[in-house]
VOVO-847176 format. One record per atom (N, C-alpha, C): residue number from 1; x negated, y, z negated; atom name. Coordinates in pm, 1 decimal. Last residue first. Layout:
N
PT;num;u;v;w;atome
PT;NUM;X;Y;Z;CA
...
END
This chain:
84
PT;num;u;v;w;atome
PT;84;-14591.7;1683.3;3494.0;N
PT;84;-14638.0;1693.1;3303.6;CA
PT;84;-14789.8;1649.3;3302.9;C
PT;83;-14545.5;1734.3;3732.9;N
PT;83;-14520.1;1866.7;3654.4;CA
PT;83;-14575.4;1760.4;3501.6;C
PT;82;-14699.1;1546.1;3907.5;N
PT;82;-14714.3;1651.9;3867.6;CA
PT;82;-14686.4;1775.3;3759.5;C
PT;81;-14569.5;1321.0;3675.7;N
PT;81;-14734.6;1291.5;3674.0;CA
PT;81;-14748.8;1465.7;3737.3;C
PT;80;-14281.6;1352.8;3829.6;N
PT;80;-14394.4;1367.2;3677.2;CA
PT;80;-14513.1;1352.6;3637.9;C
PT;79;-14340.6;1254.4;4080.5;N
PT;79;-14290.6;1423.0;4053.3;CA
PT;79;-14353.8;1492.7;3891.9;C
PT;78;-14401.9;1016.2;4070.6;N
PT;78;-14558.8;1059.7;4142.2;CA
PT;78;-14473.4;1189.9;4117.5;C
PT;77;-14173.4;883.5;3914.7;N
PT;77;-14281.7;902.4;3920.2;CA
PT;77;-14400.7;961.1;3930.7;C
PT;76;-14003.3;960.3;4165.3;N
PT;76;-14011.4;990.1;4070.5;CA
PT;76;-14137.2;1003.6;3981.2;C
PT;75;-14131.6;758.1;4355.0;N
PT;75;-14173.7;917.8;4397.2;CA
PT;75;-14088.4;990.8;4237.5;C
PT;74;-14077.0;551.3;4262.2;N
PT;74;-14211.4;570.0;4260.5;CA
PT;74;-14282.4;731.9;4295.7;C
PT;73;-13780.5;512.3;4212.4;N
PT;73;-13854.0;525.8;4114.1;CA
PT;73;-14053.6;603.3;4136.1;C
PT;72;-13807.1;549.2;4536.0;N
PT;72;-13763.8;612.1;4454.7;CA
PT;72;-13758.9;620.4;4378.2;C
PT;71;-13897.5;237.0;4532.5;N
PT;71;-13921.2;401.7;4645.0;CA
PT;71;-13878.8;485.3;4615.9;C
PT;70;-13742.5;105.8;4506.9;N
PT;70;-13845.3;82.3;4393.9;CA
PT;70;-13962.7;260.0;4460.1;C
PT;69;-13440.4;153.2;4599.1;N
PT;69;-13505.6;201.8;4459.7;CA
PT;69;-13691.5;150.8;4403.3;C
PT;68;-13535.8;40.6;4823.9;N
PT;68;-13494.2;162.1;4801.0;CA
PT;68;-13495.7;221.7;4732.6;C
PT;67;-13573.0;-212.1;4770.7;N
PT;67;-13698.2;-117.9;4863.0;CA
PT;67;-13658.4;-11.7;4821.7;C
PT;66;-13341.1;-315.4;4703.0;N
PT;66;-13413.4;-295.3;4634.9;CA
PT;66;-13536.3;-184.3;4657.4;C
PT;65;-13196.6;-298.7;4964.5;N
PT;65;-13143.3;-177.1;4861.5;CA
PT;65;-13253.9;-183.0;4731.1;C
PT;64;-13299.0;-477.4;5103.0;N
PT;64;-13323.8;-287.1;5112.0;CA
PT;64;-13290.2;-256.5;5009.3;C
PT;63;-13241.8;-671.3;4912.2;N
PT;63;-13336.1;-662.2;4922.1;CA
PT;63;-13385.2;-559.0;4979.7;C
PT;62;-12923.1;-672.9;4925.6;N
PT;62;-12948.2;-666.7;4826.4;CA
PT;62;-13133.7;-620.8;4800.4;C
PT;61;-12878.2;-713.6;5267.5;N
PT;61;-12885.7;-582.3;5153.8;CA
PT;61;-12889.4;-604.4;5042.6;C
PT;60;-13202.3;-939.0;5320.2;N
PT;60;-13021.7;-888.2;5291.1;CA
PT;60;-13046.8;-752.9;5250.9;C
PT;59;-13388.3;-835.1;5576.1;N
PT;59;-13326.3;-906.0;5457.4;CA
PT;59;-13231.3;-820.4;5429.6;C
PT;58;-13417.3;-707.4;5873.4;N
PT;58;-13507.4;-822.0;5812.0;CA
PT;58;-13473.6;-887.2;5659.3;C
PT;57;-13234.2;-555.8;6003.7;N
PT;57;-13147.2;-705.8;5926.9;CA
PT;57;-13279.7;-825.8;5922.9;C
PT;56;-13293.7;-316.1;6169.2;N
PT;56;-13347.7;-479.4;6191.1;CA
PT;56;-13282.1;-585.9;6123.9;C
PT;55;-13085.0;-257.1;6002.7;N
PT;55;-13079.1;-205.6;6142.0;CA
PT;55;-13159.4;-278.8;6166.9;C
PT;54;-13174.4;-242.6;5693.3;N
PT;54;-13081.5;-251.7;5732.1;CA
PT;54;-13010.8;-331.9;5924.4;C
PT;53;-13418.8;-147.4;5787.1;N
PT;53;-13450.3;-255.3;5700.5;CA
PT;53;-13257.5;-310.0;5702.7;C
PT;52;-13364.5;192.4;5838.0;N
PT;52;-13441.7;105.6;5921.6;CA
PT;52;-13433.1;-58.3;5853.3;C
PT;51;-13234.6;253.7;5571.0;N
PT;51;-13162.5;227.4;5698.4;CA
PT;51;-13206.2;127.1;5766.4;C
PT;50;-13412.2;243.0;5395.6;N
PT;50;-13291.4;116.5;5378.3;CA
PT;50;-13223.8;143.1;5502.1;C
PT;49;-13598.8;432.1;5496.2;N
PT;49;-13658.1;313.5;5510.1;CA
PT;49;-13510.9;237.5;5527.0;C
PT;48;-13456.7;682.8;5456.0;N
PT;48;-13504.4;645.9;5624.8;CA
PT;48;-13524.6;467.2;5615.6;C
PT;47;-13458.8;638.4;5228.2;N
PT;47;-13324.3;696.3;5315.4;CA
PT;47;-13336.5;594.6;5437.6;C
PT;46;-13689.2;697.2;5140.3;N
PT;46;-13600.0;605.1;5078.3;CA
PT;46;-13474.2;579.6;5220.3;C
PT;45;-13698.7;969.4;5244.9;N
PT;45;-13803.5;870.6;5295.3;CA
PT;45;-13773.9;721.2;5277.1;C
PT;44;-13597.2;1097.1;5114.9;N
PT;44;-13540.6;1141.6;5244.7;CA
PT;44;-13602.6;1004.1;5299.0;C
PT;43;-13660.3;1132.6;4862.0;N
PT;43;-13523.6;1040.3;4858.2;CA
PT;43;-13529.1;1037.6;5058.6;C
PT;42;-13890.8;1206.5;4903.6;N
PT;42;-13911.4;1029.7;4885.4;CA
PT;42;-13798.0;1022.1;4888.3;C
PT;41;-13852.1;1455.8;4974.9;N
PT;41;-13920.5;1432.4;5016.1;CA
PT;41;-13927.1;1246.7;5011.6;C
PT;40;-13748.7;1494.3;4647.0;N
PT;40;-13685.3;1496.8;4798.3;CA
PT;40;-13732.3;1485.8;4862.5;C
PT;39;-13946.4;1468.6;4495.2;N
PT;39;-13813.8;1417.1;4498.1;CA
PT;39;-13791.9;1398.8;4619.6;C
PT;38;-14116.6;1676.3;4624.5;N
PT;38;-14167.3;1598.1;4645.8;CA
PT;38;-14038.4;1483.7;4572.2;C
PT;37;-13973.1;1882.2;4537.6;N
PT;37;-13993.1;1859.1;4666.3;CA
PT;37;-14038.3;1760.6;4706.5;C
PT;36;-13963.5;1920.9;4227.2;N
PT;36;-13891.1;1855.3;4333.2;CA
PT;36;-13906.0;1847.6;4463.1;C
PT;35;-14340.4;1919.0;4217.8;N
PT;35;-14224.2;1754.6;4203.4;CA
PT;35;-14073.6;1803.3;4262.3;C
PT;34;-14274.1;2172.8;4316.1;N
PT;34;-14389.6;2139.4;4393.4;CA
PT;34;-14261.1;1955.5;4336.6;C
PT;33;-14142.0;2331.4;4100.6;N
PT;33;-14111.7;2338.1;4226.1;CA
PT;33;-14153.4;2230.7;4324.7;C
PT;32;-14288.6;2264.8;3892.6;N
PT;32;-14107.0;2207.1;3883.8;CA
PT;32;-14085.0;2211.2;4008.6;C
PT;31;-14460.1;2406.8;3920.6;N
PT;31;-14526.4;2212.8;3920.2;CA
PT;31;-14376.2;2193.7;3920.3;C
PT;30;-14376.4;2639.0;3941.9;N
PT;30;-14451.5;2627.8;4077.4;CA
PT;30;-14476.2;2442.3;4048.6;C
PT;29;-14291.5;2691.4;3693.8;N
PT;29;-14243.4;2693.2;3782.9;CA
PT;29;-14287.8;2627.2;3920.6;C
PT;28;-14545.7;2660.0;3547.6;N
PT;28;-14444.7;2599.8;3502.6;CA
PT;28;-14353.3;2577.7;3615.3;C
PT;27;-14620.0;2912.0;3585.6;N
PT;27;-14717.4;2790.1;3694.2;CA
PT;27;-14651.3;2676.3;3634.9;C
PT;26;-14543.0;3108.6;3525.6;N
PT;26;-14505.9;3145.1;3665.7;CA
PT;26;-14573.5;2969.8;3734.2;C
PT;25;-14550.5;3052.9;3219.4;N
PT;25;-14398.8;3007.3;3284.1;CA
PT;25;-14410.5;3008.7;3457.2;C
PT;24;-14798.6;3139.3;3227.4;N
PT;24;-14808.4;2998.9;3154.4;CA
PT;24;-14663.0;2952.9;3264.1;C
PT;23;-14755.4;3419.4;3300.2;N
PT;23;-14879.3;3317.1;3407.3;CA
PT;23;-14839.1;3157.1;3308.6;C
PT;22;-14641.5;3499.4;3031.5;N
PT;22;-14534.5;3484.9;3137.8;CA
PT;22;-14632.5;3413.1;3269.7;C
PT;21;-14804.7;3436.2;2857.0;N
PT;21;-14754.3;3361.4;2886.1;CA
PT;21;-14642.6;3333.9;2973.8;C
PT;20;-14980.0;3642.0;2901.0;N
PT;20;-15063.7;3460.9;2899.9;CA
PT;20;-14926.6;3379.1;2921.6;C
PT;19;-14885.6;3875.4;2839.9;N
PT;19;-14895.5;3838.0;2996.4;CA
PT;19;-14952.0;3696.7;3013.5;C
PT;18;-14843.8;3878.6;2626.2;N
PT;18;-14689.5;3823.8;2684.2;CA
PT;18;-14744.9;3811.1;2837.3;C
PT;17;-15105.3;3858.5;2506.1;N
PT;17;-14970.4;3739.3;2466.3;CA
PT;17;-14887.6;3753.5;2590.4;C
PT;16;-15154.3;4106.3;2631.9;N
PT;16;-15213.0;4034.0;2671.3;CA
PT;16;-15118.7;3837.8;2624.7;C
PT;15;-14947.4;4286.2;2497.4;N
PT;15;-14984.4;4272.9;2627.8;CA
PT;15;-15051.2;4166.1;2635.7;C
PT;14;-15055.9;4256.9;2154.3;N
PT;14;-14919.4;4223.7;2243.6;CA
PT;14;-14854.3;4189.9;2405.1;C
PT;13;-15288.3;4366.2;2221.6;N
PT;13;-15276.2;4196.1;2149.8;CA
PT;13;-15199.0;4153.8;2172.7;C
PT;12;-15252.0;4596.4;2231.7;N
PT;12;-15316.4;4520.4;2377.7;CA
PT;12;-15260.6;4388.2;2281.3;C
PT;11;-15128.4;4692.6;2043.8;N
PT;11;-15050.8;4723.7;2144.0;CA
PT;11;-15113.5;4602.5;2229.0;C
PT;10;-15323.6;4658.4;1819.3;N
PT;10;-15227.1;4569.7;1833.2;CA
PT;10;-15151.0;4550.0;1952.6;C
PT;9;-15531.2;4904.5;1952.6;N
PT;9;-15534.5;4688.4;1937.4;CA
PT;9;-15434.6;4623.5;1918.7;C
PT;8;-15405.5;5135.2;1946.1;N
PT;8;-15404.8;5058.7;2052.1;CA
PT;8;-15467.1;4901.2;2035.8;C
PT;7;-15313.8;5167.7;1657.2;N
PT;7;-15229.3;5106.8;1722.5;CA
PT;7;-15289.1;5059.7;1894.0;C
PT;6;-15562.6;5219.2;1513.2;N
PT;6;-15514.9;5113.8;1477.0;CA
PT;6;-15425.3;5034.9;1578.0;C
PT;5;-15560.5;5527.2;1616.7;N
PT;5;-15677.0;5421.0;1700.2;CA
PT;5;-15618.2;5242.0;1678.4;C
PT;4;-15317.0;5572.5;1494.4;N
PT;4;-15339.9;5565.9;1635.1;CA
PT;4;-15393.1;5470.4;1651.3;C
PT;3;-15400.6;5658.7;1271.9;N
PT;3;-15341.6;5580.6;1275.2;CA
PT;3;-15273.8;5495.5;1390.0;C
PT;2;-15615.9;5850.9;1249.7;N
PT;2;-15671.7;5678.7;1212.2;CA
PT;2;-15533.4;5584.8;1245.5;C
PT;1;-15387.6;6052.5;1288.1;N
PT;1;-15522.7;6029.3;1418.9;CA
PT;1;-15608.1;5865.9;1369.9;C
END
């Protein structure tokens, strides 16, 4: 009888630990998903900016490429801020 009573708190502790770990993993997965979406949106936007820049012939190809790189880097940093 005494043995079964000591089993309940141990089982409860194990259950709560596993539940909190799975909740944390779910939150991390959601953060990764949001960060991935931000990076994808940034890629699309930077591609569009470069195409517009080249089409309008506003700058040299090098400058358009730099604008695209800077935009992608800003998107990566934003994704890192979300993820971590």
